N, C-alpha and C positions, 0 to 999 in steps of 0.2 A: 228909294232909288237904291238906296246905297245900304240900306238893312239890308233888303237882300242881296247884295253883292257882300257883304259879311257874310250871313249865313254864307250863300253859296265858294269862299275862301279859306272858313273860318276850319273842317277838315283837314286840305290840307298843310294850313299851318301847323293845326296838331301832332298832325304824323313825322313836317320835319321837327318842330322842338323833342319829340314820342325821340326817334329816330338820336339827334347829335347829342340827347341827355344818355341815351343812352350805348354811342364812340364812347361820349366821357366817361361813365360808370367803367364801360371796359379798359379803357387804359389806365383810370385809378386802377383797378386794385390788377390786373397785369403788374404796373408800376409798381403798389404794393407786395405784391408777391413775388418778386423779381426780386428783392432785397434782404428779402425770410430767408433762412438756412429748414433746410429740407429734415427732419431728425427720420431715421429708421432705427423703429426700434426690435426689433425683428426682422432681421435684413436674411435674406435667403441664398448666400455665396458671401463663404470665407475661408480666409488668405487660407496655404495648404501648406504649410512647409514642410520639407524633408531633410531629413537627422542622419549622416550619414557616413557616421565619424566612426568606419570601421574602417582602420589605414591600410595596406597594403601590406600584406607580407612580406614579397618582396623587396618594397620600398626600406619596412625596421631592419631585417636582414644585412643587408649592406649599410646603414647608418650606425649598426649597434657594429659592425667588423673591422666598421675604422677606429671606435672604442676600445677595441677587446686585444688589452695585452695578453702578449706569455712572458714568463716567469720564470727566471734561470740562477736559483737559488745555491751558489759552488763553495764546499767546505773543500778542504784539500784532499779527501779522498772520493768526495763522485759532484753529481750535479741535484738535484732538485730541481723536476718540472711543475710551474704550473701556471695561472691562468688572474686576471685581472682585470679591472677596466679603467680608463677613465673619469669621473663621476666631479670634477669641476673647476674652477680654472686655475686655479695652482700648478696646478699639473699631477696633480691626492691620484693615487692608485689604489683603490679597492683591492684589496686577495684573502689568502688564508692564513693565519698566525702557523698552521700546518705548512706551511710552504716555501716561508723563510726561515723558520724557528733556528736554525744551525748557520746558514747562510755568514760565511764570514763577508760573501762578496753579492748583490745583488746583483745583475742584469735586466734590463727590457726588452722586448724586441718588440714592434712594433708593427701592423697589417703592413705597410710601407715596405717593412727590413729594414728600419732602421734600431741602430742597438744603444742603450743611452742607462750614464749607470745611475742604482734609484737608491736610496738611504730610507729609513725607518719611520718613519715620524713619529708609530703611533704599535701595538702590540699587545691582543687579548695571551696572561696568560693560561685561562680558562676554559675562554671562549675564544672558539676560530675564526676570532678580524685582525687584522691587518693595515693595517693604513703604509703608501711605500708612498716619495715623492721624486716625481721628474723635472724638472726644473724648464731642461728643455723644449716641457710640454706642456708648458705654461700657457692661458690663452686662449689653448685651444679646447673646438669645439669635446665636449662631454657631455657623457649620456647623461636623464633626468634618472635621480631615485622618485619614486616614489616613499612618500616619509611620513604618510596615516593613514594608508587601506591598507586595510591585509587582502591578501585572493581567497578564493574559494573553493571549494570539493569539485568541476567540472571547469574549472576553468582556460584555456588557452592557454600552452605557457611556449616560452620558447628558451631554451639551453645555450649561451654559447659561450667556445673555450680554445683550451690547445690541446685534446683526451693524445700521448702518448710523440707529444712536439708537433701533431697534422695542427699549422697553427688555426685560428678562425674554423672547426668545424662545429657545426648546425646540429642539435637536434628537439624536437617536434615531438610533445606528451600536455597531461596535464596536472591540473592539481589534483592527486589520486590520492591524496592527508593532510591532517592538519596536525597538527599541536602534539606530532609526536619529542618524544623525548629519551639521551642516551648520552649512553657516554666510547667516548674514544680515543686512544692517542692519552687521556691525562684532561681530553673537552670537553666539557658541559654543548650536548646538543637541546634547548630548550625550546617547546613550539616551534619546532622547524614543518616542511613542506616537506611528504613525502608526493616525486613527481615518479611517471613512466615512463621522460625525459631518460636517456643515459649517464650515467656520472661516475667512470675510468679517473685513469691514472694521466695528471696534462688536461681537467676541470675545475681541478678545483683553485675556487679562486676566482671563475666564471660568472656572468652574470646569468636570469633569468629574466626574465620580459616575457612582459602581460600581451599578450594577444592584441590583445582589445587599444590598450591605450600608445604601447611600443617606451612606455617604462618599468626600470629594471626593479622588482620584487622582492627580486630577491639573491643568495651568494652562493653557488652552487660550492658542497662540500665534503660532503662522502656519499657511495655510494657499495650497493651490497658486491659482494666476488663475481657471482654472475650476473652484475652490468642491468639488472635486468630494474631495479626500484634505485634513485636517487634521492637524496635531500638535502634542503637547497635552505639555509637561513635567511628568516623575513627581513625586511631590510627595514621595518618600522620599528623591527626590534631590538634593531645594535646601532639607528643612525646617531642619534642622541649621542653616543660614546665616539663614533668615528667621526663625528665636525667637533668635539672638543675639541681631540691629536691635533686633528686637521685647525684646528682658531688657536692654537699654544704653541704648535713649537713652529719656529722659526729655521728659513732654509740657513743659513749664514750658518750655525749652529749643527749643521747635521752633515755626520760624513758618508762622503760618497769616493766611493776607489773610481779608479782607470780603468778605462776600453780599451789601451793600448794594447791588450796581451789577449786581447782576442778577435782584433781586426788583424785583416793582414796575418795568420797566428801561424798556418799554414797545411790550415788544411781543405786540401782544394774541395775535396765532395761538398761541406757544406758550404763557400763560396761561391757554389751552382745552385747546391741548390737554395738558398740564397737571393742572386743573381734570375735563378724562375720564379721565382715568388714573384719579386722588385714586374719580374714581363706579365704576367700575371694576372698580376694587381691592377697593373697601368691596359694592358691591353683588354678587361672590367669597364678601367672607371670609360674607356674610351666611348665601348658598347651600350654604357648608360645614363650616358651624355654628360660622366663626372670630369664636364676638360680644367677646372681647376684646382680637382686633384690627383688627374694627372700629368697635370703642370707643372704641378709642384715635386712629380718625382724624377725631373730633367736636371741632370748638372746646372752647377754659371752660368758656365760658358753654352752651353744650349740656351738656358735663358738669356744672355746679353746679347747671342742671338739671334731670340728670336721672339716678340713681343706673346703675353697671354692672345691678344686680339687674335694677333697672326697664327698662333698656334692654334685656337677656336676653328678659325674660320678654315682646319686642313682636315680639318674633320667632322663640320657641322653638316653637313650633307650626310654623313652616312644611318643608313637605315637600320642596316642590323648586319656585325660581325664576327665572323665562323675561322678559328685558327686549332692548327694542329699540333698536331706533338712540338716540344721545344726542343731543340739541338743545344748541348753546346759544346765551348773547350774555355780549358783556361789558358789563353797566351804566355807564350815569357816573360810578357814586363806584367804579369802574373793580371788579367784587365782576361771579365772573361765575354767571349762573342758567344750571341743566342741566335740559328739563325729560324724564321717560325713563317710557315704557310698561312696568309691567313687570306680569307674570302671575305669581300665588299661588297654591300646593297649600296648604293648609291645614289639620291633626289640627281632627275635630269636639270639641270638650268630651264627657270622660264619655263617647264615643262613637268605631268603630273603623270609623269613618270620615270623605271628606277633600271638602271645594269648595275649587273653583279659582273666584278674582276678578282682573280686572283693575286698577290702578289706578294710576295717573299720579302719580307723585315730581316735584316739585323740589325744585333742590338749591342750594345761595347759597351760593359755595369762596370762601375771597379770605386774605391770609397772615397770618399771627400768630406773632412772634417769629424772623420768613425762613422759618417754617412755613406751606404750603397748608393749611388744616383745612375742613370740612365747622362752615358760623355755623350752615345750617337744612335741613329737610326737613320740605317740608309733602304732606302725602297725601292724593290725592279718591282715591275710590268710583269707578269707570264704569260697572263689573257685575258 
């Protein structure tokens, strides 16, 4: 009887044992796989990276313009005007030797219309390069110079300078030739770039900038009489000499002249022109949201009454700014008063909308510590 019962239940017991064994085996295999790293030798999905290194043209030009300097080499009989650019933290400016070779006094005019005396750090005899120093520009942001790579034919370039006294003029082109060799006015030019951008009187010494990198690759030096071809000295060829001059020069040993003879010199036309340039620079800085640079143009009295944050908050909502021709006059107190009509599109607070209004701005411009500054800004909303 007992044997019959055992035979009756044995299939059930065997099934239970098999199920239990199977469940245990599954749990063991799961735990084992869960702790092992899964290796994929041929992944079907790869990480895609996008190389977007091309710099915005307007940004390159605006940053470069801050560091392009107009240079005036004065003699008893004449003034030679050229260009240069700030290239290091010492306040050193690279230019051409022929711009300052015969100068008895050297002055520089910055992009924001400030005027400083300069001293010669080094100057070539047959090489048409020179370095001058302006201590007031020490520590300022400067242009990055290409020291190793040479430009190639077809490379897009940007040439900046002050042709005929028109400061911060920009011309675009390409490198149309390399390794050009010739002599002009006692200077030897070897392995220079031939460029399609125009180089004329006043451009000499200005930077030649690589469109892709924003770095200075050349020093604009000479051009043909018809203005169709220009030549630029590669920075790669001369940077070692420039750096040697800069490192050896001690500021206290250099000879600087005074700016007293050019400040308030009784030339109202020049005074007005400089003041309007300063205002244009101020408005353009606001338009591109460069509030730091715009704030530096204010006189010390305005800055003492308005913090940078307060100044920035006045203009932070501006989306677009357009203005008409400036109208200026020199007052009896030797202050330039300039009025300009400005159309401003601004964002509305807490709304995804904008509004456009017309304003009339009145600027008072005068000298402070030999520098042109904005002493007052009065605004009237016209519509």
